[in-house]
C-alpha positions as CSV (number, residue, x, y, z in Angstrom):
1,M,-28.7,-33.8,-16.1
2,A,-27.7,-33.8,-12.5
3,R,-28.8,-30.7,-10.5
4,R,-26.1,-28.8,-8.6
5,G,-26.5,-29.0,-4.9
6,K,-27.0,-25.8,-2.9
7,K,-23.8,-24.4,-1.4
8,K,-23.6,-25.1,2.4
9,G,-22.7,-22.2,4.6
10,R,-22.8,-18.4,4.5
11,P,-21.3,-16.3,1.7
12,I,-19.1,-14.5,4.3
13,S,-15.8,-13.0,3.0
14,G,-12.6,-11.6,4.6
15,W,-9.4,-12.6,6.3
16,L,-9.2,-14.1,9.8
17,V,-5.6,-13.8,11.2
18,L,-5.5,-16.7,13.6
19,D,-3.0,-17.0,16.5
20,K,-2.7,-20.8,16.0
21,P,-1.9,-22.7,19.1
22,V,0.8,-25.4,19.3
23,G,-0.5,-28.9,18.5
24,M,-3.1,-27.8,15.9
25,G,-2.4,-28.5,12.2
26,S,-3.1,-25.9,9.6
27,T,-5.9,-28.0,7.9
28,E,-7.5,-28.6,11.3
29,A,-7.4,-24.9,12.0
30,V,-9.1,-24.0,8.7
31,S,-11.8,-26.5,9.3
32,K,-12.4,-25.0,12.8
33,I,-12.6,-21.5,11.5
34,K,-14.9,-22.5,8.6
35,W,-17.2,-24.2,11.1
36,L,-17.2,-21.2,13.6
37,F,-18.2,-18.8,10.8
38,Q,-20.4,-21.3,9.0
39,A,-18.6,-20.2,5.8
40,E,-19.1,-21.6,2.4
41,K,-15.4,-21.6,1.6
42,A,-12.1,-21.3,3.4
43,G,-8.4,-21.7,2.9
44,H,-5.0,-20.7,4.4
45,A,-2.0,-18.7,3.2
46,G,1.0,-20.7,4.2
47,T,1.2,-23.9,6.2
48,L,2.3,-23.7,9.8
49,D,3.6,-27.0,11.4
50,P,1.6,-28.4,14.4
51,L,4.6,-27.8,16.7
52,A,4.7,-24.1,15.6
53,S,2.4,-21.4,17.0
54,G,1.4,-18.0,15.7
55,M,0.1,-16.4,12.6
56,L,-2.0,-18.4,10.2
57,P,-4.0,-16.1,7.9
58,I,-7.2,-17.8,6.9
59,A,-9.3,-16.6,3.9
60,L,-13.0,-16.9,3.8
61,G,-15.3,-16.7,0.8
62,E,-14.1,-14.2,-1.8
63,A,-10.9,-13.6,0.1
64,T,-9.6,-17.1,-1.1
65,K,-9.0,-15.4,-4.5
66,T,-6.3,-13.3,-2.8
67,V,-4.4,-16.1,-1.1
68,P,-1.5,-16.1,-3.5
69,Y,-0.7,-12.4,-2.7
70,V,-0.4,-13.3,1.1
71,Q,1.5,-16.5,0.4
72,D,4.1,-14.4,-1.5
73,G,4.5,-11.9,1.3
74,A,7.5,-11.7,3.7
75,K,7.2,-13.6,7.0
76,V,8.7,-13.0,10.4
77,Y,9.5,-15.8,12.8
78,R,10.7,-15.8,16.4
79,F,12.5,-19.1,17.1
80,T,14.7,-20.9,19.6
81,V,17.5,-23.2,18.6
82,A,18.6,-25.8,21.1
83,W,22.3,-26.6,20.6
84,G,24.0,-30.0,21.1
85,E,21.6,-32.3,19.1
86,E,20.5,-32.6,15.5
87,R,17.1,-34.4,15.0
88,S,15.6,-36.3,12.1
89,T,12.8,-33.7,11.8
90,D,15.0,-30.7,12.7
91,D,12.6,-30.0,15.6
92,L,11.4,-31.6,18.8
93,E,9.2,-34.2,17.1
94,G,11.9,-36.5,15.8
95,P,14.7,-38.5,17.6
96,A,18.2,-37.2,17.9
97,T,20.5,-38.4,15.0
98,K,23.7,-36.5,16.0
99,S,25.0,-35.0,19.2
100,S,27.9,-32.9,20.6
101,D,29.1,-31.7,24.0
102,R,30.2,-28.5,22.5
103,L,28.1,-25.3,23.0
104,P,28.7,-22.1,21.0
105,A,29.7,-18.8,22.5
106,E,27.5,-15.8,21.6
107,S,30.3,-14.2,19.6
108,E,30.5,-17.4,17.4
109,V,26.7,-17.2,16.7
110,L,26.8,-13.5,15.9
111,A,29.7,-14.0,13.5
112,L,27.6,-16.6,11.6
113,L,24.5,-14.4,11.0
114,S,25.8,-12.7,7.9
115,K,26.2,-16.0,6.1
116,Y,22.5,-16.6,6.4
117,T,21.4,-13.1,5.3
118,G,20.4,-12.2,1.8
119,V,19.9,-14.7,-1.0
120,I,21.2,-18.1,0.1
121,M,20.9,-21.7,-1.0
122,Q,19.0,-23.9,1.4
123,T,18.2,-27.6,1.5
124,P,14.6,-28.3,2.8
125,P,14.3,-30.7,5.7
126,Q,13.8,-34.5,5.1
127,F,10.4,-34.1,6.8
128,S,8.9,-31.4,4.6
129,A,6.1,-31.0,2.0
130,I,8.5,-30.8,-0.9
131,K,7.4,-33.2,-3.7
132,I,10.0,-35.8,-4.8
133,A,8.9,-37.8,-7.9
134,G,5.3,-36.9,-7.1
135,E,5.4,-37.8,-3.4
136,R,5.7,-35.6,-0.4
137,A,9.2,-35.8,1.2
138,Y,7.7,-36.4,4.7
139,D,5.8,-39.5,3.5
140,L,9.0,-40.9,2.1
141,A,10.9,-40.0,5.2
142,R,8.3,-41.7,7.4
143,D,8.8,-44.9,5.4
144,G,12.5,-44.8,6.4
145,E,13.9,-43.5,3.1
146,T,16.7,-40.9,2.9
147,I,15.7,-38.4,0.3
148,D,18.1,-36.4,-1.9
149,I,16.5,-33.0,-1.8
150,P,18.3,-30.4,-4.0
151,P,19.1,-27.1,-2.4
152,R,17.1,-24.1,-3.6
153,E,17.4,-20.3,-3.5
154,V,15.6,-18.5,-0.7
155,E,15.8,-14.9,0.6
156,I,16.5,-13.9,4.2
157,G,15.8,-10.2,4.8
158,R,17.3,-10.1,8.3
159,L,18.4,-12.6,10.9
160,D,18.8,-11.1,14.4
161,L,20.0,-12.7,17.7
162,V,17.5,-11.8,20.4
163,E,18.9,-13.7,23.4
164,H,21.8,-16.2,23.9
165,M,21.9,-18.7,26.7
166,A,24.3,-21.5,27.4
167,D,22.5,-24.3,25.5
168,R,20.1,-22.3,23.3
169,T,19.7,-19.1,21.3
170,I,16.6,-17.1,20.4
171,F,16.5,-15.5,16.9
172,E,14.1,-13.5,14.9
173,V,14.1,-13.9,11.1
174,E,12.4,-12.1,8.2
175,C,12.3,-14.3,5.2
176,G,10.6,-14.8,1.8
177,K,8.4,-17.6,0.5
178,G,9.8,-21.2,0.7
179,T,12.2,-20.6,3.6
180,Y,12.5,-23.4,6.2
181,V,13.4,-22.1,9.6
182,R,14.1,-25.7,10.7
183,S,16.8,-25.8,8.0
184,L,18.3,-22.6,9.4
185,A,18.7,-24.3,12.8
186,R,20.2,-27.5,11.3
187,D,22.7,-25.6,9.1
188,M,23.8,-23.2,11.8
189,G,24.4,-26.1,14.1
190,R,26.5,-27.8,11.6
191,D,28.5,-24.7,10.9
192,L,29.1,-24.2,14.6
193,G,30.2,-27.8,15.0
194,C,27.7,-28.4,17.8
195,F,24.5,-29.4,15.9
196,G,21.1,-27.8,16.6
197,H,17.3,-28.1,16.2
198,I,14.2,-26.0,16.6
199,A,13.0,-26.1,20.2
200,E,10.3,-23.4,19.7
201,L,8.9,-21.7,16.7
202,R,6.4,-18.8,16.4
203,R,5.3,-16.9,13.3
204,V,4.6,-13.3,14.3
205,E,4.0,-11.6,10.9
206,V,2.8,-12.5,7.4
207,E,2.8,-9.5,5.1
208,P,0.6,-7.4,5.1
209,F,-0.8,-8.7,8.5
210,T,0.8,-7.8,11.9
211,Q,0.4,-9.0,15.5
212,E,-2.3,-6.3,15.9
213,D,-4.5,-8.5,13.7
214,F,-4.1,-11.6,15.8
215,V,-7.3,-13.4,17.0
216,T,-7.2,-16.4,19.3
217,L,-9.6,-19.4,19.3
218,A,-10.8,-18.3,22.7
219,E,-11.8,-14.9,21.3
220,L,-13.5,-16.5,18.3
221,E,-15.5,-18.9,20.5
222,A,-16.5,-16.2,22.9
223,A,-17.7,-14.0,19.9
224,R,-19.6,-16.9,18.4
225,F,-21.2,-18.4,21.5
226,G,-21.0,-15.7,24.2
227,E,-19.9,-16.6,27.7
228,Q,-20.8,-20.2,27.3
229,S,-18.3,-20.8,24.5
230,E,-19.5,-24.3,23.5
231,E,-21.4,-25.7,20.6
232,G,-24.3,-26.6,22.9
233,S,-24.7,-23.1,24.3
234,Q,-27.4,-22.3,21.7
235,T,-30.5,-24.2,20.9
236,A,-30.9,-25.6,17.4
237,D,-34.0,-23.4,16.7
238,A,-32.5,-20.1,17.8
239,P,-31.2,-17.8,15.1
240,I,-27.5,-17.3,15.2
241,D,-26.1,-13.8,15.5
242,F,-22.8,-13.7,13.6
243,G,-22.3,-10.0,14.2
244,A,-19.6,-10.3,16.9
245,I,-17.5,-12.9,15.2
246,D,-17.8,-11.3,11.7
247,A,-16.4,-8.1,13.3
248,L,-13.1,-10.0,13.9
249,L,-12.5,-10.3,10.1
250,V,-10.1,-8.1,8.1
251,E,-11.3,-6.8,4.8
252,T,-10.5,-8.9,1.7
253,A,-8.8,-5.9,0.1
254,A,-6.1,-5.8,2.9
255,A,-4.3,-8.6,1.1
256,L,-3.8,-6.5,-2.0
257,E,-2.0,-3.5,-0.5
258,C,1.0,-4.5,-2.6
259,L,-0.9,-3.7,-5.8
260,P,-1.6,-0.3,-7.3
261,Q,-5.1,0.9,-6.2
262,V,-7.6,2.4,-8.7
263,A,-10.8,4.0,-7.5
264,I,-13.7,3.6,-10.0
265,S,-17.3,4.8,-10.2
266,D,-20.3,2.6,-9.5
267,D,-21.1,2.4,-13.2
268,A,-17.6,1.3,-14.0
269,A,-17.8,-1.3,-11.2
270,T,-21.0,-2.8,-12.8
271,K,-19.2,-3.1,-16.2
272,I,-16.1,-4.7,-14.6
273,R,-18.2,-7.3,-12.7
274,L,-19.7,-8.3,-16.1
275,G,-16.2,-8.9,-17.3
276,N,-15.9,-5.7,-19.4
277,P,-12.8,-3.4,-19.5
278,V,-13.2,0.3,-18.5
279,I,-11.2,3.4,-19.1
280,I,-9.4,4.6,-15.9
281,R,-9.9,8.3,-15.3
282,G,-8.1,10.7,-12.9
283,R,-4.9,12.7,-13.0
284,D,-2.9,10.2,-10.9
285,A,-4.4,7.0,-12.5
286,P,-1.7,4.6,-13.8
287,V,-1.5,4.1,-17.6
288,E,0.2,0.7,-17.4
289,A,0.3,-2.0,-14.7
290,E,0.7,-5.8,-14.9
291,E,-1.6,-6.1,-11.9
292,A,-3.8,-3.6,-10.1
293,C,-6.9,-3.7,-8.0
294,A,-10.1,-1.6,-8.6
295,T,-12.3,-0.4,-5.8
296,A,-15.6,1.3,-5.7
297,R,-16.7,3.2,-2.5
298,G,-13.8,1.5,-0.7
299,K,-15.0,-2.0,-1.6
300,L,-12.9,-4.4,-3.7
301,V,-14.2,-4.9,-7.3
302,A,-11.6,-6.7,-9.2
303,I,-7.9,-7.5,-9.9
304,G,-6.7,-6.9,-13.4
305,A,-4.2,-5.4,-15.7
306,I,-4.0,-1.8,-16.9
307,E,-3.1,-1.4,-20.6
308,Q,-3.0,2.0,-22.3
309,G,-5.2,3.5,-19.5
310,M,-7.8,0.8,-19.6
311,F,-8.5,-1.6,-16.7
312,K,-9.0,-5.2,-17.9
313,P,-10.4,-7.4,-15.2
314,K,-8.9,-10.9,-14.5
315,R,-10.5,-11.8,-11.2
316,V,-13.8,-10.3,-10.2
317,F,-15.2,-10.0,-6.6
318,I,-18.9,-10.2,-5.7
319,G,-20.1,-6.9,-4.3
């Protein structure tokens, strides 16, 4: 029987809220963070295009179990639409496919915002990660195919005009999972009869994280290597002090603020970590909940369901 290899990396857990720079892909960013922390495991909550900057929440270790809760959270984007051209990718990466000399007035743009607020039907871009017959749309589009992507329902909490200029407009949008900002630019341009594409895109919030949680690559490298923020700044034999970089992590439990919180005793935590249900005590303890998280001494113990006053663990976290 083959022996299991020892896991590589540290069993570090938590969320790193990266301020991703333009030009870096999401997978590349996760690899970089995993290497900087020497973490056993890492993953991100929501892809951010290479041409976009801003918030990319990256989960390390046990925090990867909470990724779905962050992926489902509301997101806020600040973006600039350049009027006069529609592009194959709906952003600066692709060539222009349609053009117009017409430029919209601010009043025209403002009058359009209500159409894109609330629950709307939206067709994803041709260059997107949507799967068509088992293949990614962007792979088919790169091969020159025109794909028939069905529209789908998305939710826009708000769409605000921040600044209007002659040939471009800056917006801020709060939206739900699955919304494509590039599609917003394309569709608004078509409605205005002038065409449009994304000239700049920055994600500034992913619920529950805010801009106050942002950490840049420069800050991470300085924390990891000191003033000489390069891999070669430490000798191979020297022990690595991860204290400074670990301090930049957000607690795993922060991703679960959307769930009912249940405080339990140390004894109950031990039982739950063994997979056993426990009775929830306390005057304000919920009797029923499809999902809740249990904590002991402020540390996350498990996600589970509460049925008739009993917490039944579904996903347990290492203490």
